[in-house]
C-alpha positions in Angstrom: 0.0 0.0 0.0 2.7 2.5 1.0 4.9 1.2 -1.8 2.1 1.9 -4.4 1.3 5.3 -2.9 4.8 6.6 -2.5 6.6 5.1 -5.5 5.3 7.9 -8.0 7.1 10.4 -5.8 10.4 8.5 -5.4 12.1 10.7 -8.0 11.0 13.9 -6.3 11.8 13.2 -2.6 15.0 11.6 -1.5 13.3 9.9 1.5 10.6 8.4 -0.7 13.2 7.0 -3.0 14.0 4.4 -0.2 10.6 2.8 -0.9 12.0 1.4 -4.2 14.5 -0.8 -2.4 13.4 -4.3 -1.3 15.9 -4.3 1.5 14.5 -1.1 3.0 10.9 -2.3 2.7 11.9 -5.7 4.2 13.4 -4.0 7.3 10.4 -1.8 7.6 8.0 -4.7 7.3 9.9 -6.6 10.0 9.9 -3.7 12.4 6.2 -2.9 11.7 5.0 -6.5 12.4 7.2 -6.7 15.5 5.8 -3.5 17.0 2.3 -4.5 16.0 2.8 -7.8 17.8 4.0 -6.1 21.0 1.0 -3.7 20.9 -1.6 -6.3 20.0 -0.3 -9.2 22.1 -1.7 -8.2 25.6 -5.0 -7.3 24.0 -5.3 -10.5 22.0 -4.3 -12.7 25.0 -6.8 -10.9 27.3 -9.5 -11.5 24.7 -8.7 -15.1 24.2 -8.7 -15.7 27.9 -12.1 -14.2 28.2 -13.5 -16.3 25.4 -11.8 -19.6 26.3 -12.9 -21.2 29.5 -10.1 -23.4 30.7 -7.8 -22.6 27.8 -6.5 -25.1 25.3 -7.6 -28.7 26.0 -4.6 -30.8 27.2 -4.1 -34.3 25.9 -4.5 -36.8 28.8 -2.2 -39.3 27.0 0.6 -36.8 26.8 3.4 -35.9 29.3 1.8 -35.7 32.8 3.3 -32.4 33.7 1.4 -30.7 30.8 -1.8 -31.3 32.7 -0.5 -29.1 35.5 1.9 -26.6 33.9 0.0 -25.8 30.7 -3.6 -26.0 32.0 -5.6 -22.8 31.4 -3.3 -21.4 28.7 -5.3 -19.9 25.9 -4.8 -21.1 22.3 -5.4 -19.5 18.9 -2.5 -17.1 19.4 -1.8 -17.6 15.7 -4.3 -14.8 15.1 -1.6 -12.4 16.6 0.9 -13.6 14.1 -1.5 -13.5 11.1 -2.8 -10.0 12.0 0.7 -8.5 12.3 2.0 -10.3 9.2 -1.0 -9.3 7.1 -1.0 -5.6 8.0 2.8 -5.3 7.6 2.8 -7.1 4.2 -0.1 -5.0 2.9 1.7 -1.8 4.0 5.2 -2.5 2.5 4.8 -5.1 -0.3 4.1 -4.4 -4.0 0.5 -5.3 -4.1 0.6 -5.8 -7.9 2.9 -8.8 -7.4 1.1 -12.0 -7.9 3.6 -14.1 -5.8 2.9 -11.9 -2.8 -0.9 -12.4 -3.0 -0.5 -16.2 -3.6 1.6 -16.7 -0.6 -0.4 -14.3 1.7 -3.7 -15.8 0.7 -2.6 -19.4 1.2 -1.2 -18.4 4.6 -4.5 -16.9 5.6 -6.5 -19.8 4.2 -4.6 -22.3 6.2 -4.9 -20.0 9.2 -8.7 -20.0 8.9 -8.7 -23.8 8.6 -6.6 -24.0 11.8 -8.9 -21.5 13.5 -11.9 -23.7 12.8 -10.0 -26.7 14.2 -9.0 -24.8 17.3 -12.6 -23.6 17.8 -14.0 -27.1 17.6 -11.4 -28.4 20.1 -12.5 -25.6 22.5 -16.2 -26.3 22.0 -15.8 -30.0 22.5 -13.3 -29.6 25.3 -10.9 -32.2 23.8 -8.0 -32.3 21.4 -10.1 -33.5 18.5 -11.3 -30.7 16.2 -12.0 -31.0 12.5 -11.9 -34.6 11.3 -8.6 -35.8 9.9 -10.2 -36.5 6.5 -12.0 -33.2 6.4 -8.8 -31.2 7.3 -6.8 -33.1 4.7 -9.3 -32.4 1.9 -9.4 -28.7 2.8 -5.6 -28.6 2.9 -5.3 -30.3 -0.5 -7.8 -27.9 -2.1 -6.2 -24.8 -0.7 -2.7 -26.1 -1.6 -3.7 -27.0 -5.1 -5.2 -23.5 -5.7 -1.9 -22.0 -4.4 0.3 -24.2 -6.5 -1.6 -23.5 -9.7 -1.5 -19.8 -8.9 2.3 -19.8 -8.4 2.8 -21.8 -11.5 0.8 -19.2 -13.4 3.0 -16.3 -12.2 6.2 -18.1 -12.9 7.3 -17.4 -16.5 9.0 -19.8 -18.8 9.7 -23.6 -18.6 10.9 -23.2 -15.0 7.3 -22.9 -13.9 6.8 -26.7 -14.2 10.3 -27.9 -13.3 11.7 -29.3 -10.1 15.2 -27.9 -9.4 17.9 -29.4 -7.3 20.4 -27.8 -4.9 24.2 -28.0 -5.7 23.5 -29.3 -9.2 23.0 -26.1 -11.2 21.6 -27.7 -14.4 19.7 -30.6 -12.8 16.0 -30.1 -13.3 13.1 -32.5 -13.7 10.2 -31.4 -16.0 7.0 -32.2 -14.2 4.5 -30.5 -16.6 0.9 -30.7 -15.6 1.9 -32.7 -12.5 3.8 -29.8 -10.9 0.8 -28.4 -9.1 0.3 -31.8 -7.5 3.8 -31.8 -6.3 3.4 -28.3 -5.0 0.3 -29.4 -3.2 2.2 -32.2 -1.5 4.9 -29.7 -0.4 2.2 -27.3 1.0 0.2 -29.9 2.8 3.2 -31.8 4.1 4.9 -28.8 5.5 1.8 -27.3 6.9 1.2 -30.5 8.9 4.9 -30.8 9.8 4.9 -27.4 11.6 1.7 -28.4 13.2 3.2 -31.6 14.6 6.2 -29.7 15.9 4.2 -27.2 17.8 4.1 -29.0 21.1 6.4 -27.1 23.5 6.7 -23.4 24.4 8.7 -21.7 21.6 9.6 -24.9 19.9 7.9 -24.3 16.5 8.1 -20.5 16.2 11.9 -20.1 16.4 12.7 -22.7 13.6 10.0 -21.0 11.6 11.7 -17.6 12.0 15.1 -19.1 11.1 13.6 -20.8 8.0 11.9 -17.5 7.0 15.2 -15.7 7.3 17.0 -18.2 5.0 14.2 -18.0 2.4 14.1 -14.2 2.6 17.7 -14.3 1.4 16.9 -16.9 -1.2 14.0 -14.9 -2.5 16.1 -11.8 -2.8 18.9 -13.6 -4.6 16.6 -15.5 -7.0 14.6 -12.4 -7.7 17.7 -10.4 -8.6 19.0 -11.4 -12.0 22.6 -10.2 -11.3 22.9 -12.1 -8.1 21.2 -15.2 -9.5 23.5 -15.3 -12.5 26.6 -14.9 -10.3 25.5 -17.7 -7.9 24.3 -19.8 -10.9 20.8 -19.9 -9.5 17.6 -20.2 -11.5 16.2 -16.6 -11.6 12.5 -16.1 -10.9 11.5 -12.6 -11.9 9.2 -10.9 -9.3 9.8 -13.3 -6.5 12.1 -10.8 -4.7 9.1 -9.1 -3.2 8.5 -12.2 -1.0 11.4 -10.8 1.1 8.9 -8.3 2.5 6.4 -11.0 3.4 9.1 -13.2 5.0 10.6 -10.2 6.9 7.1 -9.4 8.2 6.8 -13.1 9.2 10.0 -12.9 11.1 8.9 -9.8 13.0 5.5 -11.2 13.8 7.2 -14.4 14.9 9.6 -12.6 17.2 6.7 -10.6 18.6 4.7 -13.8 19.3 7.8 -15.5 20.9 7.8 -12.6 23.4 4.5 -14.0 24.8 5.1 -17.7 23.9 8.5 -18.0 25.7 8.4 -20.4 28.6 6.1 -20.4 30.5 3.9 -19.5 27.5 1.1 -16.9 28.0 -0.5 -18.1 24.8 -0.3 -21.0 22.3 -0.3 -20.4 18.6 -2.6 -23.4 18.1 -3.5 -24.8 14.6 -4.4 -21.2 13.7 -0.7 -20.4 13.6 1.1 -23.7 12.9 -0.9 -24.6 9.8 -0.5 -21.1 8.5 3.2 -20.9 9.1 3.9 -24.2 7.5 1.8 -23.3 4.5 3.6 -20.0 4.2 7.1 -21.6 4.1 5.9 -24.2 1.6 4.4 -21.6 -0.7 7.6 -19.5 -0.6 9.7 -22.6 -1.4 7.6 -23.4 -4.4 7.7 -19.8 -5.7 11.5 -19.6 -5.3 12.0 -23.1 -6.8 13.8 -24.3 -3.7 11.5 -27.0 -2.5 14.3 -29.4 -1.7 16.2 -26.8 0.2 13.1 -26.3 2.4 13.4 -29.9 3.4 17.0 -29.2 4.5 16.4 -25.8 6.3 13.2 -27.1 7.8 14.7 -30.5 8.6 13.6 -30.3 12.2 9.9 -30.2 11.0 10.6 -33.1 8.7 12.2 -35.3 11.4 9.3 -34.6 13.8 6.9 -35.7 11.1 8.9 -38.8 10.2 8.9 -39.8 13.9 5.1 -39.8 13.9 5.0 -41.8 10.7 7.4 -44.4 12.0 5.6 -44.6 15.4 2.2 -45.2 13.8 3.5 -47.6 11.1 5.4 -49.7 13.6 2.7 -49.8 16.2 0.1 -50.9 13.7 2.3 -53.8 12.7 3.8 -54.9 16.0 1.7 -53.2 18.7 5.0 -51.9 20.0 6.4 -48.3 20.0 9.7 -47.2 18.6 9.6 -43.9 20.6 8.2 -43.5 24.1 5.9 -40.9 22.5 5.6 -39.2 19.2 6.3 -36.5 17.9 10.0 -36.7 18.8 10.1 -33.9 21.3 7.6 -35.8 23.5 10.0 -38.8 23.4 12.7 -36.7 25.1 10.2 -35.4 27.6 9.3 -38.9 28.6 13.1 -39.6 29.0 13.2 -36.8 31.6 14.7 -33.9 29.6 13.6 -30.5 30.8 11.4 -28.6 28.4 13.9 -25.7 27.9 16.6 -28.2 27.2 14.6 -29.8 24.4 13.5 -26.5 22.9 17.0 -24.8 22.9 18.7 -27.9 21.5 16.1 -28.1 18.8 16.8 -24.5 18.0 20.5 -25.2 17.7 19.7 -28.0 15.3 17.6 -25.6 13.2 20.5 -23.1 13.0 22.8 -25.9 11.8 20.3 -27.0 9.2 19.8 -23.4 8.1 23.6 -23.0 7.5 23.7 -26.2 5.5 20.8 -25.0 3.4 22.5 -21.7 2.8 25.7 -23.5 1.8 23.8 -25.0 -1.2 23.5 -21.6 -2.7 27.3 -21.4 -3.2 28.1 -25.0 -3.9 27.1 -25.3 -7.5 
């Protein structure tokens, strides 16, 4: 909005000229969403507490201490992230950019789906909201619409190709099946972040780290000079996703202020489904889907732990882990919650560095 309003005056006022630079707008978007989160946080938490009697329902089959320590904590804190992210993106992004709208809308759509799920859990006073089949169908439809949209805005043959890190010329043409692959990425990562969101601060920090990595990737891929120098596949127009991702980082940091142990609010499915969808959509737009699997490897491992647990238990009636997802396994082993969270953060930083290294190793 501000970009569209001030851009015509960029040549007349030196200060307005800054609006033309993605780096300036990204920094402004991050700061805007951070300040909005700080301002809205206490109000949102107070409202959620007044609307939710007893807070988020706690699983009785989970770690015993959760029934005591986390009882009464409100959920649906993802609305704080989404509100700050949306306002900041609309203020600083180029609203004529199709990539920005595709990513923002899929984020909000998954957020709405998560909000319905959270509401039903609160209404039923248990941890079961929308049915698994109903949620999956909705995720697939939303993801497919987003993947088709991104493919439409990506020009040239690259639109339907899967690229590989490290190998500069390695691409797989997927043709009409690319939207299906994109849907798989969106649904998979949306659920992966959702499964990881089980401890205070556990999901939001790896999300912020991944957003920072992909903000850099979007900037490099969207700039023809940098893309050619690093031998990346350029995607014109995708650079403006830096503003969205910077706003996401600011909103995430603001939410972490209230979600740090002991959490005053949980993001719920409202936040986790939306954040996973956002990262998946950005990865598809920048043609770095495989790199997302590296940078977001923590989310992948958490998901794989659930798949292994369910598969093995159905076959043998025995468990591989004491409890899945993986962070609960370490809780059952007696690890303190801050220990698990901080160590998982460290792992996320290491994976982010590995993901960044693929940009140079070509």
